[in-house]
HTML snippet that shows the backbone in 3Dmol.js (N, CA, C, O; Angstrom):
<script src="https://3Dmol.org/build/3Dmol-min.js"></script>
<div id="view" style="width:600px;height:400px;position:relative"></div>
<script>
const pdb = `
ATOM      1  N   MET A   1      49.090  12.614 -28.479  1.00  0.00           N
ATOM      2  CA  MET A   1      50.201  12.987 -29.318  1.00  0.00           C
ATOM      3  C   MET A   1      49.747  13.032 -30.776  1.00  0.00           C
ATOM      4  O   MET A   1      49.181  12.070 -31.295  1.00  0.00           O
ATOM      5  N   SER A   2      49.999  14.142 -31.411  1.00  0.00           N
ATOM      6  CA  SER A   2      49.657  14.301 -32.818  1.00  0.00           C
ATOM      7  C   SER A   2      50.748  13.708 -33.698  1.00  0.00           C
ATOM      8  O   SER A   2      51.935  13.824 -33.392  1.00  0.00           O
ATOM      9  N   LEU A   3      50.342  13.078 -34.782  1.00  0.00           N
ATOM     10  CA  LEU A   3      51.311  12.587 -35.750  1.00  0.00           C
ATOM     11  C   LEU A   3      51.840  13.723 -36.601  1.00  0.00           C
ATOM     12  O   LEU A   3      53.003  13.717 -37.004  1.00  0.00           O
ATOM     13  N   VAL A   4      50.991  14.693 -36.873  1.00  0.00           N
ATOM     14  CA  VAL A   4      51.365  15.864 -37.658  1.00  0.00           C
ATOM     15  C   VAL A   4      51.003  17.091 -36.832  1.00  0.00           C
ATOM     16  O   VAL A   4      49.863  17.252 -36.397  1.00  0.00           O
ATOM     17  N   GLU A   5      51.974  17.933 -36.630  1.00  0.00           N
ATOM     18  CA  GLU A   5      51.718  19.172 -35.899  1.00  0.00           C
ATOM     19  C   GLU A   5      51.158  20.209 -36.859  1.00  0.00           C
ATOM     20  O   GLU A   5      51.759  20.491 -37.896  1.00  0.00           O
ATOM     21  N   GLY A   6      50.031  20.764 -36.521  1.00  0.00           N
ATOM     22  CA  GLY A   6      49.436  21.792 -37.354  1.00  0.00           C
ATOM     23  C   GLY A   6      49.947  23.163 -36.976  1.00  0.00           C
ATOM     24  O   GLY A   6      50.919  23.296 -36.232  1.00  0.00           O
ATOM     25  N   VAL A   7      49.284  24.182 -37.493  1.00  0.00           N
ATOM     26  CA  VAL A   7      49.647  25.570 -37.204  1.00  0.00           C
ATOM     27  C   VAL A   7      48.923  25.985 -35.924  1.00  0.00           C
ATOM     28  O   VAL A   7      47.701  26.129 -35.906  1.00  0.00           O
ATOM     29  N   ALA A   8      49.690  26.172 -34.866  1.00  0.00           N
ATOM     30  CA  ALA A   8      49.122  26.597 -33.585  1.00  0.00           C
ATOM     31  C   ALA A   8      48.499  27.985 -33.742  1.00  0.00           C
ATOM     32  O   ALA A   8      48.945  28.795 -34.555  1.00  0.00           O
ATOM     33  N   GLU A   9      47.470  28.237 -32.954  1.00  0.00           N
ATOM     34  CA  GLU A   9      46.781  29.527 -33.054  1.00  0.00           C
ATOM     35  C   GLU A   9      47.712  30.700 -32.801  1.00  0.00           C
ATOM     36  O   GLU A   9      47.602  31.734 -33.460  1.00  0.00           O
ATOM     37  N   ASP A  10      48.624  30.551 -31.855  1.00  0.00           N
ATOM     38  CA  ASP A  10      49.533  31.656 -31.544  1.00  0.00           C
ATOM     39  C   ASP A  10      50.653  31.804 -32.580  1.00  0.00           C
ATOM     40  O   ASP A  10      51.431  32.756 -32.524  1.00  0.00           O
ATOM     41  N   GLN A  11      50.731  30.863 -33.524  1.00  0.00           N
ATOM     42  CA  GLN A  11      51.721  30.920 -34.592  1.00  0.00           C
ATOM     43  C   GLN A  11      51.098  31.332 -35.934  1.00  0.00           C
ATOM     44  O   GLN A  11      51.811  31.549 -36.914  1.00  0.00           O
ATOM     45  N   ALA A  12      49.784  31.435 -35.969  1.00  0.00           N
ATOM     46  CA  ALA A  12      49.080  31.744 -37.218  1.00  0.00           C
ATOM     47  C   ALA A  12      49.322  33.193 -37.639  1.00  0.00           C
ATOM     48  O   ALA A  12      49.306  34.112 -36.820  1.00  0.00           O
ATOM     49  N   VAL A  13      49.547  33.366 -38.944  1.00  0.00           N
ATOM     50  CA  VAL A  13      49.735  34.701 -39.506  1.00  0.00           C
ATOM     51  C   VAL A  13      48.963  34.792 -40.823  1.00  0.00           C
ATOM     52  O   VAL A  13      48.578  33.778 -41.406  1.00  0.00           O
ATOM     53  N   GLY A  14      48.750  36.004 -41.268  1.00  0.00           N
ATOM     54  CA  GLY A  14      48.125  36.238 -42.567  1.00  0.00           C
ATOM     55  C   GLY A  14      46.768  35.581 -42.726  1.00  0.00           C
ATOM     56  O   GLY A  14      45.906  35.685 -41.853  1.00  0.00           O
ATOM     57  N   MET A  15      46.588  34.901 -43.851  1.00  0.00           N
ATOM     58  CA  MET A  15      45.311  34.290 -44.177  1.00  0.00           C
ATOM     59  C   MET A  15      44.900  33.255 -43.140  1.00  0.00           C
ATOM     60  O   MET A  15      43.722  33.160 -42.796  1.00  0.00           O
ATOM     61  N   VAL A  16      45.848  32.486 -42.641  1.00  0.00           N
ATOM     62  CA  VAL A  16      45.518  31.459 -41.647  1.00  0.00           C
ATOM     63  C   VAL A  16      44.951  32.116 -40.387  1.00  0.00           C
ATOM     64  O   VAL A  16      43.944  31.658 -39.847  1.00  0.00           O
ATOM     65  N   LYS A  17      45.578  33.159 -39.931  1.00  0.00           N
ATOM     66  CA  LYS A  17      45.086  33.866 -38.743  1.00  0.00           C
ATOM     67  C   LYS A  17      43.684  34.426 -38.989  1.00  0.00           C
ATOM     68  O   LYS A  17      42.815  34.332 -38.122  1.00  0.00           O
ATOM     69  N   GLU A  18      43.469  34.999 -40.151  1.00  0.00           N
ATOM     70  CA  GLU A  18      42.158  35.549 -40.492  1.00  0.00           C
ATOM     71  C   GLU A  18      41.084  34.451 -40.496  1.00  0.00           C
ATOM     72  O   GLU A  18      39.983  34.651 -39.983  1.00  0.00           O
ATOM     73  N   ILE A  19      41.411  33.310 -41.069  1.00  0.00           N
ATOM     74  CA  ILE A  19      40.447  32.202 -41.128  1.00  0.00           C
ATOM     75  C   ILE A  19      40.189  31.660 -39.727  1.00  0.00           C
ATOM     76  O   ILE A  19      39.040  31.390 -39.377  1.00  0.00           O
ATOM     77  N   TYR A  20      41.231  31.498 -38.924  1.00  0.00           N
ATOM     78  CA  TYR A  20      41.054  31.033 -37.544  1.00  0.00           C
ATOM     79  C   TYR A  20      40.098  31.969 -36.793  1.00  0.00           C
ATOM     80  O   TYR A  20      39.182  31.510 -36.111  1.00  0.00           O
ATOM     81  N   GLU A  21      40.316  33.272 -36.923  1.00  0.00           N
ATOM     82  CA  GLU A  21      39.460  34.239 -36.234  1.00  0.00           C
ATOM     83  C   GLU A  21      38.020  34.150 -36.721  1.00  0.00           C
ATOM     84  O   GLU A  21      37.081  34.231 -35.929  1.00  0.00           O
ATOM     85  N   GLU A  22      37.853  33.980 -38.038  1.00  0.00           N
ATOM     86  CA  GLU A  22      36.511  33.833 -38.596  1.00  0.00           C
ATOM     87  C   GLU A  22      35.850  32.558 -38.078  1.00  0.00           C
ATOM     88  O   GLU A  22      34.672  32.572 -37.719  1.00  0.00           O
ATOM     89  N   MET A  23      36.592  31.469 -38.039  1.00  0.00           N
ATOM     90  CA  MET A  23      36.049  30.201 -37.538  1.00  0.00           C
ATOM     91  C   MET A  23      35.554  30.353 -36.100  1.00  0.00           C
ATOM     92  O   MET A  23      34.457  29.912 -35.756  1.00  0.00           O
ATOM     93  N   LYS A  24      36.367  30.974 -35.286  1.00  0.00           N
ATOM     94  CA  LYS A  24      35.981  31.157 -33.874  1.00  0.00           C
ATOM     95  C   LYS A  24      34.719  32.018 -33.761  1.00  0.00           C
ATOM     96  O   LYS A  24      33.825  31.735 -32.964  1.00  0.00           O
ATOM     97  N   ARG A  25      34.670  33.063 -34.570  1.00  0.00           N
ATOM     98  CA  ARG A  25      33.514  33.965 -34.519  1.00  0.00           C
ATOM     99  C   ARG A  25      32.253  33.277 -35.039  1.00  0.00           C
ATOM    100  O   ARG A  25      31.203  33.329 -34.400  1.00  0.00           O
ATOM    101  N   VAL A  26      32.364  32.634 -36.198  1.00  0.00           N
ATOM    102  CA  VAL A  26      31.209  32.026 -36.856  1.00  0.00           C
ATOM    103  C   VAL A  26      30.711  30.800 -36.104  1.00  0.00           C
ATOM    104  O   VAL A  26      29.506  30.635 -35.915  1.00  0.00           O
ATOM    105  N   ARG A  27      31.628  29.942 -35.675  1.00  0.00           N
ATOM    106  CA  ARG A  27      31.235  28.687 -35.025  1.00  0.00           C
ATOM    107  C   ARG A  27      31.162  28.803 -33.509  1.00  0.00           C
ATOM    108  O   ARG A  27      30.602  27.927 -32.851  1.00  0.00           O
ATOM    109  N   GLY A  28      31.716  29.865 -32.948  1.00  0.00           N
ATOM    110  CA  GLY A  28      31.706  30.024 -31.492  1.00  0.00           C
ATOM    111  C   GLY A  28      32.713  29.129 -30.792  1.00  0.00           C
ATOM    112  O   GLY A  28      32.555  28.808 -29.614  1.00  0.00           O
ATOM    113  N   TRP A  29      33.756  28.724 -31.525  1.00  0.00           N
ATOM    114  CA  TRP A  29      34.782  27.851 -30.956  1.00  0.00           C
ATOM    115  C   TRP A  29      35.713  28.644 -30.050  1.00  0.00           C
ATOM    116  O   TRP A  29      36.043  29.794 -30.336  1.00  0.00           O
ATOM    117  N   ASP A  30      36.136  28.015 -28.947  1.00  0.00           N
ATOM    118  CA  ASP A  30      37.151  28.604 -28.074  1.00  0.00           C
ATOM    119  C   ASP A  30      38.552  28.371 -28.638  1.00  0.00           C
ATOM    120  O   ASP A  30      39.467  29.173 -28.448  1.00  0.00           O
ATOM    121  N   ARG A  31      38.683  27.248 -29.336  1.00  0.00           N
ATOM    122  CA  ARG A  31      39.970  26.902 -29.947  1.00  0.00           C
ATOM    123  C   ARG A  31      39.716  26.224 -31.289  1.00  0.00           C
ATOM    124  O   ARG A  31      38.628  25.707 -31.543  1.00  0.00           O
ATOM    125  N   ILE A  32      40.709  26.235 -32.116  1.00  0.00           N
ATOM    126  CA  ILE A  32      40.595  25.645 -33.447  1.00  0.00           C
ATOM    127  C   ILE A  32      40.846  24.138 -33.335  1.00  0.00           C
ATOM    128  O   ILE A  32      41.883  23.730 -32.813  1.00  0.00           O
ATOM    129  N   PRO A  33      39.923  23.308 -33.812  1.00  0.00           N
ATOM    130  CA  PRO A  33      40.119  21.855 -33.764  1.00  0.00           C
ATOM    131  C   PRO A  33      41.371  21.416 -34.545  1.00  0.00           C
ATOM    132  O   PRO A  33      41.773  22.054 -35.518  1.00  0.00           O
ATOM    133  N   ALA A  34      41.961  20.323 -34.093  1.00  0.00           N
ATOM    134  CA  ALA A  34      43.222  19.825 -34.656  1.00  0.00           C
ATOM    135  C   ALA A  34      43.163  19.625 -36.172  1.00  0.00           C
ATOM    136  O   ALA A  34      44.127  19.943 -36.869  1.00  0.00           O
ATOM    137  N   ILE A  35      42.067  19.111 -36.683  1.00  0.00           N
ATOM    138  CA  ILE A  35      41.995  18.845 -38.124  1.00  0.00           C
ATOM    139  C   ILE A  35      42.167  20.132 -38.937  1.00  0.00           C
ATOM    140  O   ILE A  35      42.786  20.117 -40.001  1.00  0.00           O
ATOM    141  N   TRP A  36      41.623  21.236 -38.439  1.00  0.00           N
ATOM    142  CA  TRP A  36      41.760  22.515 -39.141  1.00  0.00           C
ATOM    143  C   TRP A  36      43.183  23.059 -39.006  1.00  0.00           C
ATOM    144  O   TRP A  36      43.700  23.676 -39.938  1.00  0.00           O
ATOM    145  N   ARG A  37      43.818  22.835 -37.850  1.00  0.00           N
ATOM    146  CA  ARG A  37      45.197  23.293 -37.667  1.00  0.00           C
ATOM    147  C   ARG A  37      46.146  22.564 -38.618  1.00  0.00           C
ATOM    148  O   ARG A  37      47.109  23.154 -39.109  1.00  0.00           O
ATOM    149  N   VAL A  38      45.877  21.292 -38.877  1.00  0.00           N
ATOM    150  CA  VAL A  38      46.711  20.543 -39.823  1.00  0.00           C
ATOM    151  C   VAL A  38      46.460  21.046 -41.245  1.00  0.00           C
ATOM    152  O   VAL A  38      47.404  21.193 -42.022  1.00  0.00           O
ATOM    153  N   MET A  39      45.213  21.309 -41.589  1.00  0.00           N
ATOM    154  CA  MET A  39      44.912  21.850 -42.919  1.00  0.00           C
ATOM    155  C   MET A  39      45.641  23.171 -43.147  1.00  0.00           C
ATOM    156  O   MET A  39      45.999  23.508 -44.276  1.00  0.00           O
ATOM    157  N   ALA A  40      45.856  23.914 -42.061  1.00  0.00           N
ATOM    158  CA  ALA A  40      46.487  25.231 -42.170  1.00  0.00           C
ATOM    159  C   ALA A  40      47.943  25.161 -42.603  1.00  0.00           C
ATOM    160  O   ALA A  40      48.534  26.190 -42.928  1.00  0.00           O
ATOM    161  N   LEU A  41      48.537  23.968 -42.615  1.00  0.00           N
ATOM    162  CA  LEU A  41      49.892  23.833 -43.140  1.00  0.00           C
ATOM    163  C   LEU A  41      49.933  24.236 -44.607  1.00  0.00           C
ATOM    164  O   LEU A  41      50.972  24.654 -45.118  1.00  0.00           O
ATOM    165  N   LYS A  42      48.803  24.107 -45.272  1.00  0.00           N
ATOM    166  CA  LYS A  42      48.620  24.573 -46.658  1.00  0.00           C
ATOM    167  C   LYS A  42      47.468  25.573 -46.624  1.00  0.00           C
ATOM    168  O   LYS A  42      46.308  25.177 -46.742  1.00  0.00           O
ATOM    169  N   PRO A  43      47.766  26.861 -46.466  1.00  0.00           N
ATOM    170  CA  PRO A  43      46.717  27.872 -46.290  1.00  0.00           C
ATOM    171  C   PRO A  43      45.598  27.852 -47.326  1.00  0.00           C
ATOM    172  O   PRO A  43      44.434  28.044 -46.973  1.00  0.00           O
ATOM    173  N   GLU A  44      45.925  27.624 -48.586  1.00  0.00           N
ATOM    174  CA  GLU A  44      44.879  27.575 -49.625  1.00  0.00           C
ATOM    175  C   GLU A  44      43.939  26.391 -49.389  1.00  0.00           C
ATOM    176  O   GLU A  44      42.736  26.494 -49.627  1.00  0.00           O
ATOM    177  N   TYR A  45      44.484  25.281 -48.927  1.00  0.00           N
ATOM    178  CA  TYR A  45      43.683  24.088 -48.617  1.00  0.00           C
ATOM    179  C   TYR A  45      42.736  24.390 -47.458  1.00  0.00           C
ATOM    180  O   TYR A  45      41.562  24.023 -47.493  1.00  0.00           O
ATOM    181  N   LEU A  46      43.255  25.059 -46.437  1.00  0.00           N
ATOM    182  CA  LEU A  46      42.420  25.472 -45.305  1.00  0.00           C
ATOM    183  C   LEU A  46      41.284  26.366 -45.795  1.00  0.00           C
ATOM    184  O   LEU A  46      40.126  26.164 -45.428  1.00  0.00           O
ATOM    185  N   LYS A  47      41.613  27.339 -46.612  1.00  0.00           N
ATOM    186  CA  LYS A  47      40.611  28.293 -47.118  1.00  0.00           C
ATOM    187  C   LYS A  47      39.493  27.584 -47.878  1.00  0.00           C
ATOM    188  O   LYS A  47      38.314  27.817 -47.615  1.00  0.00           O
ATOM    189  N   VAL A  48      39.865  26.720 -48.818  1.00  0.00           N
ATOM    190  CA  VAL A  48      38.876  26.022 -49.636  1.00  0.00           C
ATOM    191  C   VAL A  48      37.987  25.114 -48.770  1.00  0.00           C
ATOM    192  O   VAL A  48      36.774  25.059 -48.968  1.00  0.00           O
ATOM    193  N   ASN A  49      38.592  24.412 -47.820  1.00  0.00           N
ATOM    194  CA  ASN A  49      37.811  23.519 -46.973  1.00  0.00           C
ATOM    195  C   ASN A  49      36.900  24.282 -46.011  1.00  0.00           C
ATOM    196  O   ASN A  49      35.796  23.825 -45.716  1.00  0.00           O
ATOM    197  N   TRP A  50      37.347  25.424 -45.524  1.00  0.00           N
ATOM    198  CA  TRP A  50      36.490  26.258 -44.673  1.00  0.00           C
ATOM    199  C   TRP A  50      35.303  26.784 -45.482  1.00  0.00           C
ATOM    200  O   TRP A  50      34.177  26.805 -44.986  1.00  0.00           O
ATOM    201  N   GLN A  51      35.547  27.205 -46.717  1.00  0.00           N
ATOM    202  CA  GLN A  51      34.455  27.673 -47.570  1.00  0.00           C
ATOM    203  C   GLN A  51      33.469  26.534 -47.849  1.00  0.00           C
ATOM    204  O   GLN A  51      32.255  26.738 -47.827  1.00  0.00           O
ATOM    205  N   ARG A  52      33.991  25.354 -48.108  1.00  0.00           N
ATOM    206  CA  ARG A  52      33.134  24.194 -48.367  1.00  0.00           C
ATOM    207  C   ARG A  52      32.330  23.836 -47.119  1.00  0.00           C
ATOM    208  O   ARG A  52      31.135  23.554 -47.208  1.00  0.00           O
ATOM    209  N   TYR A  53      32.976  23.848 -45.974  1.00  0.00           N
ATOM    210  CA  TYR A  53      32.291  23.568 -44.710  1.00  0.00           C
ATOM    211  C   TYR A  53      31.117  24.526 -44.514  1.00  0.00           C
ATOM    212  O   TYR A  53      30.016  24.108 -44.153  1.00  0.00           O
ATOM    213  N   GLN A  54      31.362  25.813 -44.756  1.00  0.00           N
ATOM    214  CA  GLN A  54      30.300  26.804 -44.584  1.00  0.00           C
ATOM    215  C   GLN A  54      29.124  26.532 -45.522  1.00  0.00           C
ATOM    216  O   GLN A  54      27.966  26.629 -45.115  1.00  0.00           O
ATOM    217  N   LYS A  55      29.420  26.193 -46.767  1.00  0.00           N
ATOM    218  CA  LYS A  55      28.356  25.907 -47.736  1.00  0.00           C
ATOM    219  C   LYS A  55      27.547  24.681 -47.321  1.00  0.00           C
ATOM    220  O   LYS A  55      26.318  24.689 -47.387  1.00  0.00           O
ATOM    221  N   ILE A  56      28.240  23.633 -46.896  1.00  0.00           N
ATOM    222  CA  ILE A  56      27.562  22.379 -46.560  1.00  0.00           C
ATOM    223  C   ILE A  56      26.860  22.452 -45.210  1.00  0.00           C
ATOM    224  O   ILE A  56      25.692  22.080 -45.094  1.00  0.00           O
ATOM    225  N   MET A  57      27.562  22.927 -44.201  1.00  0.00           N
ATOM    226  CA  MET A  57      27.044  22.833 -42.833  1.00  0.00           C
ATOM    227  C   MET A  57      26.200  24.027 -42.395  1.00  0.00           C
ATOM    228  O   MET A  57      25.391  23.889 -41.477  1.00  0.00           O
ATOM    229  N   MET A  58      26.358  25.174 -43.008  1.00  0.00           N
ATOM    230  CA  MET A  58      25.714  26.371 -42.481  1.00  0.00           C
ATOM    231  C   MET A  58      24.658  26.955 -43.411  1.00  0.00           C
ATOM    232  O   MET A  58      24.098  28.015 -43.131  1.00  0.00           O
ATOM    233  N   GLN A  59      24.389  26.269 -44.509  1.00  0.00           N
ATOM    234  CA  GLN A  59      23.351  26.743 -45.418  1.00  0.00           C
ATOM    235  C   GLN A  59      22.367  25.613 -45.668  1.00  0.00           C
ATOM    236  O   GLN A  59      22.664  24.447 -45.405  1.00  0.00           O
ATOM    237  N   GLY A  60      21.220  25.959 -46.166  1.00  0.00           N
ATOM    238  CA  GLY A  60      20.223  24.954 -46.498  1.00  0.00           C
ATOM    239  C   GLY A  60      19.114  24.862 -45.467  1.00  0.00           C
ATOM    240  O   GLY A  60      19.066  25.644 -44.517  1.00  0.00           O
ATOM    241  N   GLN A  61      18.226  23.902 -45.662  1.00  0.00           N
ATOM    242  CA  GLN A  61      17.041  23.772 -44.812  1.00  0.00           C
ATOM    243  C   GLN A  61      17.306  23.022 -43.517  1.00  0.00           C
ATOM    244  O   GLN A  61      16.580  23.204 -42.540  1.00  0.00           O
ATOM    245  N   ILE A  62      18.333  22.186 -43.493  1.00  0.00           N
ATOM    246  CA  ILE A  62      18.651  21.428 -42.286  1.00  0.00           C
ATOM    247  C   ILE A  62      19.654  22.240 -41.466  1.00  0.00           C
ATOM    248  O   ILE A  62      20.656  22.716 -41.999  1.00  0.00           O
ATOM    249  N   ASP A  63      19.380  22.398 -40.167  1.00  0.00           N
ATOM    250  CA  ASP A  63      20.256  23.206 -39.324  1.00  0.00           C
ATOM    251  C   ASP A  63      21.600  22.504 -39.090  1.00  0.00           C
ATOM    252  O   ASP A  63      21.714  21.288 -39.244  1.00  0.00           O
ATOM    253  N   ALA A  64      22.611  23.295 -38.715  1.00  0.00           N
ATOM    254  CA  ALA A  64      23.979  22.793 -38.552  1.00  0.00           C
ATOM    255  C   ALA A  64      24.061  21.710 -37.474  1.00  0.00           C
ATOM    256  O   ALA A  64      24.808  20.744 -37.628  1.00  0.00           O
ATOM    257  N   LYS A  65      23.316  21.858 -36.404  1.00  0.00           N
ATOM    258  CA  LYS A  65      23.377  20.874 -35.317  1.00  0.00           C
ATOM    259  C   LYS A  65      22.904  19.498 -35.809  1.00  0.00           C
ATOM    260  O   LYS A  65      23.516  18.481 -35.484  1.00  0.00           O
ATOM    261  N   THR A  66      21.840  19.466 -36.574  1.00  0.00           N
ATOM    262  CA  THR A  66      21.337  18.203 -37.121  1.00  0.00           C
ATOM    263  C   THR A  66      22.357  17.603 -38.088  1.00  0.00           C
ATOM    264  O   THR A  66      22.595  16.395 -38.072  1.00  0.00           O
ATOM    265  N   LYS A  67      22.956  18.443 -38.926  1.00  0.00           N
ATOM    266  CA  LYS A  67      23.977  17.960 -39.857  1.00  0.00           C
ATOM    267  C   LYS A  67      25.170  17.378 -39.103  1.00  0.00           C
ATOM    268  O   LYS A  67      25.722  16.354 -39.508  1.00  0.00           O
ATOM    269  N   GLU A  68      25.571  18.028 -38.002  1.00  0.00           N
ATOM    270  CA  GLU A  68      26.691  17.526 -37.212  1.00  0.00           C
ATOM    271  C   GLU A  68      26.345  16.194 -36.555  1.00  0.00           C
ATOM    272  O   GLU A  68      27.193  15.306 -36.470  1.00  0.00           O
ATOM    273  N   MET A  69      25.108  16.052 -36.091  1.00  0.00           N
ATOM    274  CA  MET A  69      24.686  14.771 -35.501  1.00  0.00           C
ATOM    275  C   MET A  69      24.700  13.666 -36.555  1.00  0.00           C
ATOM    276  O   MET A  69      25.107  12.541 -36.266  1.00  0.00           O
ATOM    277  N   LEU A  70      24.261  13.977 -37.765  1.00  0.00           N
ATOM    278  CA  LEU A  70      24.298  12.994 -38.851  1.00  0.00           C
ATOM    279  C   LEU A  70      25.743  12.604 -39.187  1.00  0.00           C
ATOM    280  O   LEU A  70      26.041  11.429 -39.404  1.00  0.00           O
ATOM    281  N   ALA A  71      26.618  13.581 -39.228  1.00  0.00           N
ATOM    282  CA  ALA A  71      28.027  13.300 -39.516  1.00  0.00           C
ATOM    283  C   ALA A  71      28.636  12.425 -38.432  1.00  0.00           C
ATOM    284  O   ALA A  71      29.408  11.515 -38.730  1.00  0.00           O
ATOM    285  N   LEU A  72      28.298  12.690 -37.187  1.00  0.00           N
ATOM    286  CA  LEU A  72      28.787  11.879 -36.074  1.00  0.00           C
ATOM    287  C   LEU A  72      28.277  10.449 -36.176  1.00  0.00           C
ATOM    288  O   LEU A  72      29.040   9.502 -35.983  1.00  0.00           O
ATOM    289  N   ALA A  73      27.007  10.288 -36.474  1.00  0.00           N
ATOM    290  CA  ALA A  73      26.421   8.952 -36.602  1.00  0.00           C
ATOM    291  C   ALA A  73      27.105   8.169 -37.730  1.00  0.00           C
ATOM    292  O   ALA A  73      27.422   6.992 -37.561  1.00  0.00           O
ATOM    293  N   VAL A  74      27.330   8.812 -38.866  1.00  0.00           N
ATOM    294  CA  VAL A  74      27.995   8.149 -39.983  1.00  0.00           C
ATOM    295  C   VAL A  74      29.423   7.770 -39.587  1.00  0.00           C
ATOM    296  O   VAL A  74      29.885   6.676 -39.911  1.00  0.00           O
ATOM    297  N   SER A  75      30.115   8.657 -38.896  1.00  0.00           N
ATOM    298  CA  SER A  75      31.479   8.360 -38.452  1.00  0.00           C
ATOM    299  C   SER A  75      31.508   7.167 -37.504  1.00  0.00           C
ATOM    300  O   SER A  75      32.398   6.320 -37.588  1.00  0.00           O
ATOM    301  N   MET A  76      30.545   7.105 -36.613  1.00  0.00           N
ATOM    302  CA  MET A  76      30.486   5.989 -35.661  1.00  0.00           C
ATOM    303  C   MET A  76      30.228   4.674 -36.393  1.00  0.00           C
ATOM    304  O   MET A  76      30.876   3.665 -36.114  1.00  0.00           O
ATOM    305  N   VAL A  77      29.286   4.689 -37.321  1.00  0.00           N
ATOM    306  CA  VAL A  77      28.954   3.478 -38.087  1.00  0.00           C
ATOM    307  C   VAL A  77      30.185   3.009 -38.890  1.00  0.00           C
ATOM    308  O   VAL A  77      30.421   1.809 -39.036  1.00  0.00           O
ATOM    309  N   ASN A  78      30.952   3.965 -39.398  1.00  0.00           N
ATOM    310  CA  ASN A  78      32.126   3.635 -40.199  1.00  0.00           C
ATOM    311  C   ASN A  78      33.372   3.360 -39.360  1.00  0.00           C
ATOM    312  O   ASN A  78      34.435   3.066 -39.908  1.00  0.00           O
ATOM    313  N   GLY A  79      33.251   3.453 -38.032  1.00  0.00           N
ATOM    314  CA  GLY A  79      34.379   3.158 -37.146  1.00  0.00           C
ATOM    315  C   GLY A  79      35.469   4.206 -37.153  1.00  0.00           C
ATOM    316  O   GLY A  79      36.632   3.891 -36.900  1.00  0.00           O
ATOM    317  N   CYS A  80      35.113   5.452 -37.438  1.00  0.00           N
ATOM    318  CA  CYS A  80      36.092   6.527 -37.458  1.00  0.00           C
ATOM    319  C   CYS A  80      36.506   6.873 -36.026  1.00  0.00           C
ATOM    320  O   CYS A  80      35.650   7.142 -35.183  1.00  0.00           O
ATOM    321  N   SER A  81      37.795   6.867 -35.752  1.00  0.00           N
ATOM    322  CA  SER A  81      38.266   7.153 -34.399  1.00  0.00           C
ATOM    323  C   SER A  81      38.409   8.640 -34.122  1.00  0.00           C
ATOM    324  O   SER A  81      38.511   9.043 -32.963  1.00  0.00           O
ATOM    325  N   TYR A  82      38.418   9.463 -35.166  1.00  0.00           N
ATOM    326  CA  TYR A  82      38.597  10.905 -34.944  1.00  0.00           C
ATOM    327  C   TYR A  82      37.332  11.473 -34.347  1.00  0.00           C
ATOM    328  O   TYR A  82      37.260  12.672 -34.078  1.00  0.00           O
TER     329      TYR A  82
END
`;
const viewer = $3Dmol.createViewer("view");
viewer.addModel(pdb, "pdb");
viewer.setStyle({}, {cartoon: {color: "spectrum"}});
viewer.zoomTo();
viewer.render();
</script>
């Protein structure tokens, strides 16, 4: 059960729909993760965070998979339940 309902994919319109489609294409996701759906409640916030994600995770010398493993390890050490 979610505490905050985000923007469901079938309810997305305009910029949110465009970003969802880009996320699926770029990341190869079958569905949009819950954290991004909640961000979509404020479309500009979703846009800025997606742009930041792309800069951090998809550019540079370290590949995205390694960066994701590092993020997971840090989350585990910090006791993050998400």
